[in-house]
N, C-alpha and C positions, 0 to 999 in steps of 0.2 A: 659664926665667924665674922659676918658683916657687922654685927653689933660690937663685937670685940674690937674690930678695926676702927669703927667709928668712935669708940671710947678712946682709943689712942689718939686719933685725929682731934677729938674734942679737947683732950688735955693739951695738945700742942697749940690749938687755936686759942684757948684761954690764956696760956702762957705768952703767946705772941701778942695778944691784945693787952695783957698786963704790962708788957714791955714797950707798949706804944706803937706796935705795928699797925699799918693801915690796911694791909692786904696780906693774905697767906695763901700759898699754893701747896696743894697736897698731891701725892704721886699718882701716876697712872696705875690702875689696878689696886689702888690703896684701900679700896673698900671690898671689892670682890675677891681679891687674892688671885691665884693662878689656876687652881684646879677646878675648871668648869668646861663644859661643852656647850655648843649652841642650844641643845635641848635642856641641859640642867640649869643654865643661867636664866632661861626664859621666865620662869615664875617670879624671879627677883627683879626683872626689868620694870621700869615705870614709863608712863607716857610723859614725856618732857615737852611742854608746849613752847611755841615761839614766845620769846620774852615780851613781845608787843602786847600780850594779854594782861600785863600789869598784875602779876600774881605774887602774893606772899604766902608760900606754903605753910609757914609757921602759924599764921592766923586763919588760914582757909585751906586745910590740908586735903580735903576730898573734892575740891572743885574739878579736878581732872582725873578722878578715880583714885584708887589707893596709891598713896605716894609717901610711905613712911621714911624713905631715905631722903627725899627732897625736903620733907617736913623737918627732919632732924637737922639737916645741913642749914636750912633756912633759919632755924632757931639758934643754931650755933652762931651764925652771923649776927642775928638780931640781938641776942642776949649779950654779946661781947662787943657790939658796935664795930665790926671789922668785916671787910670783904673776904669771902671764902670761895676758893676755887677748888673744885673736886671733880674726879673722874668717875662716872657711873655709866649706866646703859640705858638707851632709849629704845622703845619699841613702837612700831607703826604698822597697822594692819594693811594688807593689800589683797588684790584678787586677780582673777584671770584677765581683767580688762587692762592690766598693767603687764606688758610682755616681759618685764624684768622681775616680776614678783617671784620670790623664792617659793619652792614647792610647799613649804610649811605655811605659806600665806601671811608672812610677816617680814618686815625689815627690822633688823637689830643693829644698832649703831653704838660704837665706842664713842662716848659722849663726855665732853667737859661742860660743867655748869658753873656759873658765877652768881653769887648772892651778895647784895650790897649790905650796908650797915643796918638797914631796916629789915633785912631778910628777903627782899624782893629779888626775883629771878631777873637778872639784867643781861645775861649772855648764855647762849647754848651753841656748842660747836660739835659737829659730827666729824670724827677723824676721817680724812680722805685717803691718806696713803697708809694702808694697813700692812703690817709686817707679819705675814703668815698667821692671820687671825681669822680662822674659819668660823669662829663664833659670831662674827659680825659681818655686816654688809658695807659696801662703799655707798656714800651718798651719790646722787646722780651728778652733782657738780661740786667742785671745791667751794667751800664757804670761807669768805673773808670776814671774820667776826671781830668787831671792835666795840668798845664802850668807853664813854668818857667818865672821868672821876675828877674831884677837886685836885687830885695830885697826878694828873697826866692822862694821856690817851693810851688805852691798852688794847692789845690784840692777843688772840689765843689760838694755839694749835697743839698737837700731841705728838711727841716722840718722833717717829719716822718721817713725819711731815716736814721736819726741819731740813731734810735733804732735797726738797723739791721746790720748784718755782712757785707752784700753787699748793698751799696758801702762803708759804713762809715769805718768799721774796715779795709777793704782792702786798702783804700787810705792811712791809717796811717801805718799799719804793713807792707804791701807789696810795696806800692808806695813811702813810706817815705816822705810824704809831710810835709812842715814846718807849713803851715797855712791852715785851712779849712774855706771856704767861705760858709755862711749858711743863705740864705734867708728862712724865716720861718713865720708861722702863728700859734702861740703857746699860749695856755691859761696860765695866770700868776696871780693866785689868792692868797690872804692871806687866811689861815695862811701859806700856802706853796707857795712861789714865784717860781712856778715850772719851768718857763723859765730860770730865772736867776740861780736858784739852779742847774738845770740839765745841762745846757750848760756850766756853769763854772766847774762843776764836770767833765764833759766829757773832757774839755780841760786839766784839771789836770791829769785825769786818762790816757789819750792818749798821754800826754806830747807834745801837739801841741797848737798853737794859734787857737782860734775860733772867727771869726767875725760874730756875730749873729745879723741880722737885722729882727726884729719882726714887723709884721703888727700891727698898732695901731687902734684897733676897740673895743671900750669899750662895745658896745652892745653884742659882742661875747666874752667879757672878755679876749681880747687878747692885751697884752702890755708887754713890757720888752725886750729891746735890750741890747746887751752887747759886750764888747771887752775883751776877756779872754785870759790869758796866763797860762802856766802850773803852775806857782807859785801863781796864783790867778787872780781875776778880775781886769782889769785896768780901766774899766769904765762900768757903767750900768745905766739904767734909766727905770722906769715904772711910769705910771700915769693913774689912773682909773677915774679921776675927770673931765678931759677935753678931747677933740678930737685933741688937739695940738700934732704935731709930735715933735721929738727932735733929733738933730744931736749929735752923740758921736764921739769924736776924741781922740785917744791915740797913744802913741809910743810903738812899740813892737820889740823884738829881731827878726831879719829876720830868724835866725836859732836857735830856742829855745832849742833844745836838746844840742846844743854846748854852750849855755849861762851858765855862772857861777851861775846865779840866778835860773836856772831850777832845780827843785828837782830831785834827783837821782831816777832811777827806783827801785822799791821795789818788792821783791819776796814774794807776798802775799801767795802763796802756802806753802812756807817754814815757813812763820809766822804762818799760820793756823795749820800746823802740830805740831808746838811747843806749842800750847795752851793746858793747862791742862784741861782734860775732867772732868766736874762736873756731879754729879748725876742729873737726870731729875727731875724737880719739879712736885709735885703731884697736885698742885692747878692750873689747867689749865682751860681755857674756850675758846670758839670760838667767832669770830666776823668778820664782813664783812668790807673790805676796797676796794673800787673800784670794787665791785662785787666779790672779791676773798675771800674765807673763810679762814681766818687766825686762827692759834692756838696761844693763848696768855697765858701769866702768869703774874700776877700782882707782882710788887715789893712792898711787904708789910713791909719789914724790912729796917732800915736805912742804912744797908750795907750787902753785902753778895755775893755769887756766884750763878748764875742761868743758867739753860739750858732749851731751848725750842726747840722741834723738830716737824717737819711735814714731813712724808715720809723720804727721804734721806737727808733732809736739817736740820742741827742743828745749833743753835746760842748759844754761850757761853758768858755770861756777868759777869764781876767782877766789882762791883760798890760800891760807898760810897756817900751818900747824905749829903750835908751840912745842909739842912733843908727840911722839907716836911709839907706843909700846908694841912688843912682838905679838901680844895676845889681842891686839885690836885691829879691826879691818874697817875701812871707811869706803863707802861706795856712793856713786851718784847714779840715779836710775830714773826711768821714765816709762809710763804706761799710757797708751792712747787707744781706747777702743771700748767694746761692749763689756761691762762688768756684769757678772751673772750670779754671784754668790747669794745675794738676798733679793732676787728678782732682777730683771734685766734693765739696765740703764747705761747710758754712755758716760764715760768717765775719763778725765785726763789727770794724771798724777805725776808730779816730780818729787823725788825723794832723795834726800842726802842724809845718810845715817851712819852712825858708828855702831858696830856690833861688838859688844864687850860683855863682861860678866856683871856689869853694874846696872842699876835701875835708871829710869828716865823720869825726871821731874818736868812736868809740862807747864811752861809759861808762854802762852800764845801771843803772837802779834799777827794782825790779819788785814787783808783787803776784803772786798766783797767776794773774792774768789776763795777766801778762807785760807790764808797762809798761816801756818802754825809753827811757832818756834818752840823747840823743846830743849831744855838744858840738861846735860848729862853730868852727874856728879858721882864721886865715890861717897855714897850716902847710906845712912840708915833710915828706914821707913818707920815713923812713929805710928801709934795706933790711930791717930786722927788724920793720917794721910800726909802730914808734913814730913819733910826730909831734912836730916841734919848731917853735917859733915862728920865723917869718921875720924878725920884728923884736921889740922889747921892749915894744911898745904894743898887741899883739894883744888884742882884746876878744872873748870868747866869745859866741856866740849859741846858745841852747838850742833843740833840736828834740825833740819828744816824740811817740812813737807808742805807741798802746795797741792790742794785738791781743787778740781773744777768739774762742774756738771754741765753737760750739753743739753740744756732744757729743750731747745728746739728739736734736737734729734729724738729725744725721748717722746 
């Protein structure tokens, strides 16, 4: 299975290099697949050394013990003169002198590796924020992994890491990377294309490029890769109808913060302080979204000013509707508290949404708090994920969601 998967990745790497790509990111679990336990994956893990050892597995494969996966990935990079990013597994022995050593005497890490155009190992990242991954261990500390190239400074982390201050925010704010490499296995369902929506919003909010390679696994509802710049998505693709993969190629600014096309930084705190405070609405109700008890207020009038509050979080909305049908309901909601559905962390969310029979096309706009704009159309979904109007008079309805994490509380 691993060889078959690497055959697929090698074909994509060759094609990307042929089209002039400098770097390619491949998905989380793109080599191992999904069906493995901690015990069954162990024989296939390799010892992945710190990149300071200056190692080219393609030309010296046995230097750190058997490393057939690293050797092949290194040769893919070297033979095609392209940087290759892949997700594999690292193993490190431990013993009773280490109080955190697992009972089986080893650490197993969900690991990203990067090989340069010569096939040299230039980066190794151990995933820090695991998402129900009992096969792997947490590293003792979060790693802020960066490397320099002739075409910008890169940082790397994996999937669930993007929701946390470490390493995601640290790489951008403190390490000042230009581009984030992001192997992931992320659910991406209508009506919310959550992978495309969130990852594009993150690139906009953090003002960096994001190269997101998503696992394509329709049985787990995972699909949706993208190449995102601060000014918007350069390319994205999702497909829930077949198991076919898809190669995305796009050109990005090597230093997006310096690009004239990059949107300027916005002081959202200053903007929020300038918003006129409106009286709280009396017609509130509660509802559950992803197990979180939201406080909602319905938009019953064609225009007006509304405020909804929960604990310390208030959302103020000034709106005007072009039209409102009988089968449509619009609500403004807020959640402020401990989110528990995928592990416990503190979350603040404001949500303005329309509930209709139609699908949502996600076109994000963001601050560092990750504001996401979603446009709602009367649309048909094409096989490549694009939406087209069913008629020529389709009118969009805007839905806005603002997510915020309380990193200090976590």
